[in-house]
C-alpha positions as CSV (number, residue, x, y, z in Angstrom):
1,X,37.6,-26.6,13.2
2,X,40.2,-24.4,15.0
3,X,39.8,-20.2,14.5
4,X,43.4,-19.8,16.7
5,X,45.6,-19.0,14.3
6,X,49.5,-18.8,14.7
7,X,50.8,-16.8,12.1
8,X,48.3,-15.0,9.9
9,X,49.5,-14.6,6.1
10,X,48.8,-10.9,4.5
11,X,45.6,-10.5,4.0
12,X,44.5,-10.2,0.0
13,X,44.5,-7.1,-1.6
14,X,40.2,-7.6,-2.3
15,X,39.9,-8.7,2.3
16,X,42.3,-5.5,3.2
17,X,40.1,-2.8,1.3
18,X,36.8,-5.1,2.2
19,X,38.1,-5.0,6.3
20,X,38.9,-0.7,5.9
21,X,35.2,-0.3,4.9
22,X,33.3,-2.5,7.3
23,X,36.2,-2.8,10.5
24,X,34.6,-0.3,12.1
25,X,31.5,-2.0,12.6
26,X,30.9,-4.1,15.7
27,X,29.2,-7.1,14.1
28,X,31.7,-7.4,11.4
29,X,34.0,-11.0,10.9
30,X,37.1,-11.7,9.3
31,X,38.7,-14.5,10.3
32,X,41.5,-16.7,8.8
33,X,41.5,-20.6,8.9
34,X,44.2,-22.6,8.4
35,X,43.0,-25.9,9.5
36,X,42.4,-26.6,6.4
37,X,43.4,-28.3,2.8
38,X,43.0,-24.9,1.6
39,X,44.2,-21.8,3.8
40,X,40.7,-19.6,3.2
41,X,39.7,-15.6,4.8
42,X,36.6,-15.4,5.4
43,X,34.6,-12.1,6.0
44,X,30.9,-11.1,6.2
45,X,28.4,-9.3,8.9
46,X,27.2,-11.7,11.6
47,X,24.2,-10.1,12.1
48,X,23.0,-10.4,8.5
49,X,23.8,-13.7,7.7
50,X,22.0,-16.9,9.1
51,X,24.3,-19.0,11.5
52,X,23.1,-22.6,9.9
53,X,23.7,-21.5,6.4
54,X,26.8,-20.9,7.7
55,X,28.0,-23.9,9.6
56,X,26.1,-26.5,8.0
57,X,25.9,-25.8,4.3
58,X,29.6,-23.5,3.9
59,X,32.2,-24.7,6.4
60,X,32.1,-28.0,6.6
61,X,32.1,-28.4,2.5
62,X,35.5,-25.7,3.1
63,X,36.7,-28.1,5.1
64,X,36.8,-30.4,2.5
65,X,37.6,-28.4,-0.1
66,X,39.7,-29.6,-2.9
67,X,40.0,-27.5,-5.9
68,X,42.4,-25.5,-7.6
69,X,40.6,-22.4,-8.5
70,X,37.3,-20.3,-6.8
71,X,35.1,-21.5,-9.9
72,X,35.6,-24.7,-8.2
73,X,33.2,-23.3,-5.4
74,X,30.5,-23.1,-7.3
75,X,30.5,-27.2,-7.4
76,X,31.5,-27.7,-3.8
77,X,29.4,-26.2,-2.1
78,X,25.1,-26.5,-2.5
79,X,24.5,-22.7,-2.4
80,X,23.3,-21.9,-5.4
81,X,24.3,-18.3,-5.8
82,X,27.8,-17.5,-5.3
83,X,29.7,-14.5,-7.7
84,X,32.9,-15.0,-8.3
85,X,33.5,-10.5,-8.0
86,X,36.2,-8.5,-8.1
87,X,34.8,-5.3,-8.0
88,X,34.8,-3.8,-4.4
89,X,31.1,-1.9,-5.1
90,X,29.3,-5.3,-6.1
91,X,31.9,-6.9,-2.5
92,X,30.3,-3.7,-0.2
93,X,26.4,-4.0,-2.0
94,X,26.5,-8.2,-1.6
95,X,27.7,-7.9,2.1
96,X,25.5,-5.8,3.4
97,X,23.0,-8.1,1.5
98,X,24.4,-11.1,3.5
99,X,26.6,-12.6,1.4
100,X,29.8,-14.2,2.6
101,X,33.3,-13.4,0.9
102,X,35.6,-15.5,1.0
103,X,39.8,-15.6,-1.1
104,X,42.3,-18.5,-0.2
105,X,46.0,-16.8,-1.6
106,X,47.1,-13.3,-1.0
107,X,47.9,-12.9,-5.1
108,X,44.6,-13.6,-6.2
109,X,42.6,-11.0,-8.0
110,X,39.1,-12.4,-7.3
111,X,37.3,-13.4,-4.5
112,X,34.1,-15.5,-4.1
113,X,30.2,-14.2,-2.9
114,X,28.8,-17.0,-0.8
115,X,24.5,-16.3,-0.2
116,X,23.5,-16.4,2.8
117,X,20.7,-13.7,3.9
118,X,19.6,-14.3,6.9
119,X,16.0,-13.0,6.4
120,X,13.2,-12.3,9.6
121,X,10.1,-11.7,9.2
122,X,6.4,-12.5,10.7
123,X,4.2,-14.5,9.3
124,X,1.4,-14.7,7.2
125,X,-1.0,-12.5,9.8
126,X,-5.1,-11.9,9.0
127,X,-5.8,-8.6,7.2
128,X,-6.4,-5.9,9.6
129,X,-7.2,-3.4,7.5
130,X,-9.3,-5.0,4.8
131,X,-10.7,-8.0,7.1
132,X,-13.6,-9.9,5.5
133,X,-16.1,-12.3,7.0
134,X,-16.1,-13.9,4.1
135,X,-12.8,-14.7,1.7
136,X,-9.4,-15.5,2.1
137,X,-7.5,-14.6,5.7
138,X,-4.4,-14.1,4.5
139,X,-2.4,-10.4,4.5
140,X,0.4,-9.4,2.6
141,X,3.5,-8.9,4.6
142,X,6.9,-7.0,4.9
143,X,9.1,-9.3,3.0
144,X,9.0,-8.5,-1.5
145,X,10.0,-12.6,-1.8
146,X,7.4,-13.7,0.6
147,X,4.5,-11.0,-0.6
148,X,5.3,-13.1,-5.0
149,X,5.2,-16.1,-3.6
150,X,1.4,-14.9,-2.4
151,X,1.1,-14.0,-6.1
152,X,2.3,-16.7,-7.7
153,X,0.8,-19.4,-6.0
154,X,-2.5,-17.8,-7.4
155,X,-1.4,-16.6,-10.4
156,X,0.6,-19.9,-11.5
157,X,1.3,-18.4,-15.1
158,X,4.6,-17.3,-17.3
159,X,3.3,-14.5,-17.6
160,X,2.9,-13.2,-15.1
161,X,6.2,-10.2,-14.5
162,X,7.5,-9.3,-11.7
163,X,9.9,-6.3,-12.7
164,X,12.6,-5.7,-9.4
165,X,14.4,-2.2,-9.3
166,X,16.5,-0.6,-6.1
167,X,15.2,2.8,-5.0
168,X,16.8,5.3,-3.1
169,X,20.5,6.6,-3.1
170,X,21.3,5.3,0.6
171,X,18.8,3.0,0.8
172,X,18.8,0.2,-1.8
173,X,15.3,-0.1,-1.4
174,X,13.6,-3.5,-3.7
175,X,10.8,-2.8,-5.4
176,X,9.2,-5.3,-7.4
177,X,6.7,-3.6,-10.1
178,X,3.6,-7.0,-11.0
179,X,2.4,-7.2,-14.5
180,X,0.7,-10.0,-16.5
181,X,2.4,-9.5,-19.5
182,X,-0.1,-10.9,-22.2
183,X,-2.6,-8.5,-21.2
184,X,-0.7,-5.6,-19.8
185,X,-0.7,-2.1,-21.4
186,X,2.7,-2.2,-22.4
187,X,2.2,2.1,-22.3
188,X,1.6,1.6,-18.6
189,X,4.1,-0.8,-17.6
190,X,6.8,1.2,-19.0
191,X,5.1,4.6,-17.7
192,X,5.3,3.0,-14.0
193,X,8.6,1.4,-14.8
194,X,10.1,5.1,-15.6
195,X,8.6,6.9,-13.8
196,X,9.6,4.1,-10.5
197,X,13.5,4.1,-12.2
198,X,13.7,8.3,-12.0
199,X,13.1,8.5,-8.0
200,X,15.5,10.3,-6.6
201,X,15.1,9.9,-2.7
202,X,17.9,9.0,-0.4
203,X,15.6,6.2,1.7
204,X,12.4,4.5,0.9
205,X,10.6,3.1,4.0
206,X,6.8,2.3,2.1
207,X,4.9,1.8,-0.6
208,X,3.3,5.5,0.5
209,X,6.4,6.5,-0.2
210,X,6.6,5.7,-4.1
211,X,2.6,6.4,-4.1
212,X,3.8,10.5,-3.4
213,X,6.8,9.9,-5.8
214,X,4.9,8.9,-9.6
215,X,1.5,10.0,-8.8
216,X,0.5,12.6,-11.0
217,X,-0.4,14.8,-9.4
218,X,1.1,15.6,-6.1
219,X,-0.8,18.8,-5.0
220,X,-4.2,16.9,-5.2
221,X,-5.1,15.2,-1.9
222,X,-6.8,12.3,-3.9
223,X,-5.0,8.9,-3.7
224,X,-4.3,8.0,-7.5
225,X,-2.6,4.7,-6.6
226,X,-5.3,2.1,-4.8
227,X,-3.7,0.9,-1.6
228,X,-4.1,-3.1,-0.9
229,X,-3.0,-5.6,1.5
230,X,-4.7,-8.7,0.9
231,X,-2.3,-10.7,-2.0
232,X,-6.2,-11.8,-3.5
233,X,-7.0,-8.4,-4.7
234,X,-3.7,-7.9,-6.4
235,X,-4.1,-10.5,-8.3
236,X,-7.6,-10.3,-9.1
237,X,-6.1,-6.3,-10.5
238,X,-3.6,-8.4,-12.6
239,X,-6.0,-9.8,-14.5
240,X,-7.9,-7.1,-15.4
241,X,-4.8,-5.5,-16.8
242,X,-3.5,-3.4,-13.7
243,X,-0.1,-3.2,-12.4
244,X,1.0,-3.9,-8.5
245,X,4.3,-2.3,-7.5
246,X,5.3,-3.4,-3.6
247,X,8.4,-2.2,-1.5
248,X,10.2,-4.8,0.5
249,X,9.3,-3.7,3.9
250,X,6.2,-3.0,3.8
251,X,2.8,-5.0,3.2
252,X,0.8,-2.2,1.3
253,X,0.3,-3.2,-2.7
254,X,-0.1,0.0,-4.8
255,X,-2.2,-0.6,-7.9
256,X,-3.0,1.8,-10.7
257,X,-4.4,3.0,-13.0
258,X,-7.0,3.1,-10.5
259,X,-10.0,5.5,-10.6
260,X,-11.9,7.2,-8.3
261,X,-15.3,4.6,-7.7
262,X,-12.6,1.8,-6.9
263,X,-12.3,3.8,-3.9
264,X,-16.0,2.6,-2.7
265,X,-15.2,-0.2,-3.8
266,X,-14.5,-3.4,-1.3
267,X,-13.0,-6.5,-2.3
268,X,-15.5,-8.7,-0.5
269,X,-18.4,-8.1,-3.0
270,X,-17.3,-10.0,-4.9
271,X,-17.7,-13.3,-2.3
272,X,-21.3,-12.1,-1.9
273,X,-24.6,-12.3,-3.8
274,X,-24.1,-9.4,-6.7
275,X,-27.8,-7.8,-4.9
276,X,-26.0,-7.0,-2.1
277,X,-22.9,-6.2,-2.9
278,X,-24.8,-3.3,-5.7
279,X,-26.3,-2.5,-2.1
280,X,-23.6,-2.4,0.1
281,X,-21.8,-0.7,-2.5
282,X,-24.5,2.0,-2.5
283,X,-25.0,2.8,0.3
284,X,-21.3,3.6,0.6
285,X,-22.2,5.9,-2.2
286,X,-24.7,7.1,-0.2
287,X,-22.3,7.6,3.2
288,X,-19.5,9.3,2.0
289,X,-22.2,12.5,0.1
290,X,-23.7,12.0,3.3
291,X,-20.3,12.8,5.2
292,X,-18.7,15.6,3.5
293,X,-22.8,17.9,2.6
294,X,-24.6,17.3,5.6
295,X,-23.3,19.5,7.8
296,X,-21.9,22.3,5.3
297,X,-26.3,21.8,4.4
298,X,-26.7,22.7,7.9
299,X,-24.2,26.0,8.4
300,X,-25.5,26.9,5.0
301,X,-29.4,26.9,5.6
302,X,-29.9,28.2,9.4
303,X,-27.3,31.1,7.2
304,X,-29.0,32.2,4.1
305,X,-32.1,30.3,3.8
306,X,-34.5,29.2,6.4
307,X,-37.2,29.3,4.2
308,X,-36.0,25.8,2.8
309,X,-36.7,24.5,6.7
310,X,-40.8,23.0,7.2
311,X,-42.2,25.1,9.8
312,X,-42.7,21.5,12.4
313,X,-39.0,21.2,12.4
314,X,-38.0,25.4,12.5
315,X,-39.6,24.8,16.3
316,X,-37.1,21.8,17.1
317,X,-33.8,24.2,15.4
318,X,-35.2,27.3,17.4
319,X,-35.5,25.5,20.7
320,X,-31.7,23.7,20.1
321,X,-30.2,27.0,19.6
322,X,-31.7,29.1,22.0
323,X,-28.5,29.7,24.4
324,X,-26.1,28.5,22.2
325,X,-24.6,32.2,21.1
326,X,-21.9,31.0,18.5
327,X,-23.1,31.4,14.9
328,X,-23.7,28.2,13.0
329,X,-20.0,28.6,11.1
330,X,-18.2,28.3,14.6
331,X,-20.0,25.7,15.9
332,X,-19.9,23.0,13.3
333,X,-16.0,24.0,13.3
334,X,-15.9,23.7,17.0
335,X,-17.4,20.1,16.5
336,X,-16.0,19.0,13.4
337,X,-12.5,19.5,14.9
338,X,-13.1,18.2,18.2
339,X,-14.3,15.0,15.8
340,X,-11.3,14.6,14.3
341,X,-8.6,15.5,17.7
342,X,-10.5,11.9,19.5
343,X,-9.7,10.0,16.0
344,X,-6.0,10.8,15.7
345,X,-6.1,10.6,19.8
346,X,-7.8,7.0,19.7
347,X,-5.0,6.5,17.0
348,X,-2.4,7.3,17.8
349,X,-3.1,6.0,21.7
350,X,-2.7,1.6,21.9
351,X,-5.8,0.0,21.0
352,X,-7.4,-0.7,24.1
353,X,-7.5,2.7,25.6
354,X,-7.7,4.2,22.2
355,X,-11.1,2.8,22.2
356,X,-12.2,4.3,25.5
357,X,-11.3,7.5,24.6
358,X,-13.0,8.3,21.0
359,X,-16.2,6.1,23.1
360,X,-16.3,8.1,27.0
361,X,-14.7,11.0,25.2
362,X,-17.0,11.8,22.7
363,X,-20.2,10.7,25.1
364,X,-18.7,13.2,27.7
365,X,-17.4,16.4,25.3
366,X,-20.8,15.9,23.3
367,X,-22.9,16.1,26.1
368,X,-21.0,18.9,28.0
369,X,-21.3,21.3,25.3
370,X,-25.1,20.5,24.4
371,X,-24.8,21.8,28.3
372,X,-23.1,24.2,28.8
373,X,-24.5,25.6,25.4
374,X,-21.4,26.3,23.3
375,X,-22.9,23.5,20.4
376,X,-26.9,22.3,20.0
377,X,-27.9,18.6,20.4
378,X,-29.3,18.8,16.6
379,X,-25.9,19.4,14.8
380,X,-24.2,17.1,17.1
381,X,-26.3,14.3,16.2
382,X,-25.5,15.8,12.4
383,X,-22.2,16.0,13.3
384,X,-21.9,12.6,14.7
385,X,-24.0,10.6,11.7
386,X,-21.3,12.3,8.8
387,X,-18.1,10.8,11.6
388,X,-20.4,6.8,11.8
389,X,-20.8,7.6,7.3
390,X,-16.9,8.8,6.7
391,X,-16.0,5.4,7.9
392,X,-17.9,3.8,6.0
393,X,-14.9,3.8,2.8
394,X,-13.5,0.4,2.5
395,X,-9.8,2.3,1.9
396,X,-7.9,4.4,4.4
397,X,-6.5,7.0,2.3
398,X,-9.8,7.6,0.9
399,X,-11.5,7.6,4.4
400,X,-8.5,10.7,5.1
401,X,-9.7,13.0,2.0
402,X,-13.3,12.6,3.2
403,X,-12.1,13.6,5.8
404,X,-10.3,16.7,4.6
405,X,-12.6,18.5,1.7
406,X,-15.5,18.6,4.8
407,X,-14.0,21.3,6.0
408,X,-14.3,23.7,2.5
409,X,-17.5,22.8,1.7
410,X,-18.8,24.4,5.3
411,X,-15.9,27.2,4.5
412,X,-17.8,28.1,1.1
413,X,-21.6,27.4,2.6
414,X,-20.6,30.1,5.2
415,X,-19.5,32.5,2.4
416,X,-22.2,31.8,0.1
417,X,-24.9,29.6,1.1
418,X,-26.4,26.7,-0.8
419,X,-24.6,28.6,-3.5
420,X,-20.9,28.0,-2.4
421,X,-22.1,24.8,-1.6
422,X,-22.6,24.1,-5.1
423,X,-20.0,26.7,-6.2
424,X,-16.9,23.8,-3.8
425,X,-18.8,21.0,-5.9
426,X,-17.9,22.7,-8.8
427,X,-14.5,23.2,-8.3
428,X,-14.1,19.5,-6.6
429,X,-15.7,18.7,-10.1
430,X,-13.2,20.3,-12.6
431,X,-10.2,18.7,-10.6
432,X,-11.4,15.2,-10.6
433,X,-12.3,15.9,-14.5
434,X,-8.7,16.7,-14.9
435,X,-7.0,14.4,-12.4
436,X,-5.0,11.1,-14.2
437,X,-3.4,7.8,-12.7
438,X,-0.5,6.9,-14.3
439,X,-2.3,9.0,-17.8
440,X,-5.1,7.7,-18.0
441,X,-8.6,9.2,-16.6
442,X,-9.1,9.3,-12.6
443,X,-13.0,9.6,-13.4
444,X,-14.0,6.9,-16.0
445,X,-16.1,5.3,-16.3
446,X,-18.2,9.0,-15.5
447,X,-15.7,11.0,-17.5
448,X,-15.3,9.8,-20.4
449,X,-18.3,8.6,-20.2
450,X,-18.2,4.4,-20.4
451,X,-21.3,2.3,-20.4
452,X,-19.8,-0.7,-20.4
453,X,-17.9,-0.2,-17.7
454,X,-20.9,0.8,-15.2
455,X,-20.8,-2.7,-14.6
456,X,-19.0,-2.6,-12.1
457,X,-18.5,0.7,-11.3
458,X,-21.9,2.0,-8.7
459,X,-23.6,-1.7,-8.7
460,X,-22.1,-5.3,-9.4
461,X,-23.5,-6.8,-12.4
462,X,-23.3,-10.9,-12.0
463,X,-19.9,-12.2,-12.9
464,X,-21.6,-13.6,-15.8
465,X,-21.8,-10.0,-17.2
466,X,-18.0,-9.0,-16.4
467,X,-17.1,-10.1,-19.9
468,X,-14.4,-7.6,-20.9
469,X,-12.2,-5.5,-18.8
470,X,-11.8,-2.0,-17.5
471,X,-11.5,-0.2,-20.7
472,X,-9.5,2.5,-19.8
473,X,-7.0,0.4,-19.3
474,X,-6.2,-0.5,-22.9
475,X,-5.7,-3.9,-22.2
476,X,-4.2,-6.1,-25.0
477,X,-7.3,-9.1,-24.0
478,X,-10.4,-6.6,-24.2
479,X,-12.3,-9.7,-23.2
480,X,-12.0,-11.7,-20.3
481,X,-13.7,-14.5,-21.2
482,X,-16.8,-15.5,-24.8
483,X,-20.1,-13.8,-23.4
484,X,-22.1,-16.5,-25.2
485,X,-20.4,-19.6,-23.0
486,X,-21.2,-17.8,-19.4
487,X,-24.9,-17.2,-20.2
488,X,-25.2,-21.2,-21.1
489,X,-26.9,-23.4,-18.5
490,X,-26.0,-26.5,-19.6
491,X,-28.0,-29.5,-17.6
492,X,-27.0,-31.9,-15.2
493,X,-28.2,-35.1,-17.4
494,X,-26.5,-33.2,-21.1
């Protein structure tokens, strides 16, 4: 096909306007072809258009095109998405979305926009944050269309709805809202759609932006939407009646409404026997409480409550602190901040270097601080165990929250001792009671108390007992399956 023109006719008005908008872009192409039976103008962004589609599914059919109008293009070119329009704003947004602009006559008032988008995405890989030994090994990726495919193939039902919105004044980021129409509460769906639609921001990079902007209380350190990278977890909560939000360009989905106890349950719990799953879940809850309280209790006891220490242990504490010049609070803050510095250094450095820094740095700094008399070896062990316990949290965002709230407990322990710890815990509990997730109680089933929802809270009961959906979701179908049929055990010979 010849692209060298002897003489270019006057550009059509729409082609002229599009060229005026994009001609400063180095990757913009606008050309005229008169080597066919019907000459045409074509404009597109070269970096946004798939060359294979252009040269195999558009240009060969244009060369043989015998139609009289743009409407005949839809029959001639084997591409489903073809738009006939004269709206310059739609033309502008379509070209930036990978469409090819086509126009024949200089006096034509309309142009054709042919979809030929170049899609470059990484392949589906293993989950990195929520890895499990047992269960599926697929993770969400940055492409919204691929993520829709991963979810739809697990839920092949027409009731699964996907509402797409564009958020960001400049970025126009695609945001998909997933829910099962026959199960999810209409009020929850309306709340999510309304809050996303009302977002006023110029650029959306990741799902974490959406999580912060639609949260019920943006001043709370606790995440109010659950973050996951597993498509199997997304489909599982959709069946429960929850809503999922996936942002194009982000490999993580947001789930809501959610509750506090869900942040301490791993999705791998459902792949294990319910005895093992319940045991591991209780270990995580104990580890979180230990991580938050053990260092403040140490500071409170050594500052105000010596009488609580057993006599045999008192001699060990006196020996370990004999040469330490700092009070317990400064000693604890020094070690806690050191642990946080090591965490940040390990997270910001390349993987292999970060692991080395974390291990070697912890050993060297810990040993040196004890030998220098800045900290006691007992507190060093306590802080190390507290840091180790905080890593048991399955959800990364909640792990960061636990890292933060240890410091207010330390301050109150230094001021009022054990009374200060109780007071700080009361403040946190009051905040959690008032906190909501998409308008639903965040502390449920603890407050308000829901006995039926306790079957999958602190422990996980057998699947035959999980016949009701969570009460807090107010679903259209509260019952998941028949309780009597689930408990029946038919003999193989029957």
